[in-house]
Wavefront OBJ file of the C-alpha trace (Angstrom):
o trace
v -2.025 -1.178 -20.365
v -1.243 -1.520 -16.765
v 1.486 -0.893 -14.093
v 1.387 -1.139 -9.975
v 2.529 1.481 -8.064
v 3.364 1.178 -4.196
v 0.579 3.239 -2.110
v 0.778 4.326 1.521
v -2.791 4.822 3.286
v -4.461 3.854 0.312
v -8.099 4.950 0.310
v -7.585 7.931 2.604
v -7.586 11.456 3.024
v -3.830 10.427 3.301
v -2.806 8.477 0.933
v 0.445 9.151 -0.873
v 2.482 7.333 -3.757
v 6.181 5.853 -3.478
v 8.594 8.733 -5.276
v 12.642 8.247 -4.982
v 14.280 11.556 -4.893
v 17.356 12.202 -6.511
v 19.020 15.301 -6.607
v 15.488 17.022 -6.031
v 13.259 15.576 -8.691
v 11.132 13.223 -7.010
v 9.708 9.977 -9.651
v 7.039 8.125 -9.397
v 8.056 4.630 -9.496
v 6.093 1.447 -11.026
v 6.180 -1.370 -12.281
v 5.844 -3.616 -15.968
v 4.337 -6.771 -13.251
v 3.130 -6.823 -10.110
v 5.270 -9.599 -9.015
v 8.128 -7.174 -9.406
v 6.199 -4.470 -6.748
v 5.388 -6.962 -4.635
v 8.881 -7.513 -4.516
v 10.010 -4.359 -3.623
v 7.488 -3.834 -1.568
v 8.659 -5.908 0.590
v 12.383 -4.670 0.523
v 10.873 -1.503 2.255
v 9.420 -3.530 4.845
v 12.615 -5.177 5.372
v 14.579 -1.489 5.467
v 11.585 -1.111 8.321
v 10.321 1.654 5.376
v 6.201 2.276 5.811
v 4.306 -0.865 4.115
v 3.530 0.071 1.105
v 0.026 -1.204 -0.737
v 0.278 -2.814 -4.444
v -2.017 -1.577 -6.818
v -2.539 -1.166 -10.409
v -3.225 2.656 -12.952
v -3.439 2.393 -15.974
v -0.026 3.711 -17.345
v -1.853 6.354 -19.660
v -3.211 7.921 -16.346
v -0.202 7.551 -14.371
v 1.837 9.227 -17.245
v -0.715 12.758 -16.984
v -0.398 12.366 -13.519
v 2.665 12.898 -13.677
v 3.059 15.448 -15.892
v 0.298 17.766 -14.121
v 1.867 17.320 -11.079
v 5.742 18.070 -12.284
v 6.925 14.742 -11.185
v 9.081 11.959 -13.219
v 8.026 8.423 -14.502
v 10.155 5.562 -13.812
v 8.694 2.506 -14.755
v 10.106 -0.456 -14.470
v 10.456 -3.011 -17.370
v 10.376 -6.665 -16.095
v 13.452 -8.067 -16.755
v 15.278 -5.255 -14.286
v 15.331 -5.599 -10.862
v 15.173 -2.586 -8.689
v 15.890 -2.610 -5.673
v 14.990 0.105 -3.002
v 17.879 3.289 -1.829
v 19.936 1.715 1.458
v 18.748 5.050 3.137
v 14.703 6.412 2.982
v 13.281 9.796 4.766
v 12.672 9.753 8.035
v 9.218 11.462 7.590
v 7.119 11.315 5.041
v 5.229 14.670 3.806
v 1.693 13.271 4.685
v 2.803 12.358 8.242
v 4.625 15.642 9.134
v 1.457 17.358 7.376
v -1.246 15.225 10.211
v 1.250 15.857 13.082
v 1.425 20.145 12.160
v 4.843 20.408 10.284
v 5.432 22.964 7.800
v 5.790 21.480 4.150
v 8.205 23.325 2.078
v 7.327 25.423 0.000
v 7.030 23.894 -3.740
v 4.768 21.505 -1.183
v 2.296 24.033 -0.526
v 1.885 25.717 -3.681
v 1.905 22.708 -6.105
v -1.627 21.204 -3.205
v -3.470 24.408 -4.367
v -3.333 23.841 -7.422
v -6.499 23.670 -9.316
v -5.460 21.948 -11.949
v -3.198 19.349 -9.862
v -5.654 18.703 -7.840
v -8.599 17.915 -9.810
v -5.307 15.736 -11.764
v -5.414 13.669 -7.801
v -8.678 12.974 -7.328
v -8.986 11.871 -10.732
v -6.308 9.889 -9.717
v -7.420 8.730 -6.823
v -11.044 7.264 -8.571
v -9.123 5.633 -10.832
v -8.033 3.473 -7.481
l 1 2 3 4 5 6 7 8 9 10 11 12 13 14 15 16 17 18 19 20 21 22 23 24 25 26 27 28 29 30 31 32 33 34 35 36 37 38 39 40 41 42 43 44 45 46 47 48 49 50 51 52 53 54 55 56 57 58 59 60 61 62 63 64 65 66 67 68 69 70 71 72 73 74 75 76 77 78 79 80 81 82 83 84 85 86 87 88 89 90 91 92 93 94 95 96 97 98 99 100 101 102 103 104 105 106 107 108 109 110 111 112 113 114 115 116 117 118 119 120 121 122 123 124 125 126 127
């Protein structure tokens, strides 16, 4: 089964996936319906957030990626109406990395983990 996610800088070395941070947990948001993902992306753009690309991915592959990367996953069902939070981050992790800013220690340690690096490559190859 396919689900739809929001990607930033799709198909680049600086690709990122949309997440919500709730109480210190990063939660990847995926949608059962492509139209819902497109609507949510439009709402983000209306808030002057970065412009995401809607991409499909196999649900099981996404679940495995989240488990290996220690992310939570929220799949928005067809009948739900999710609205972006009013407050968004000023700069994403990849923007800070690009600009040479120090990333949080937990982020750096996860990136160095070979299992996570392998899953990221696998996830990128699916797209």
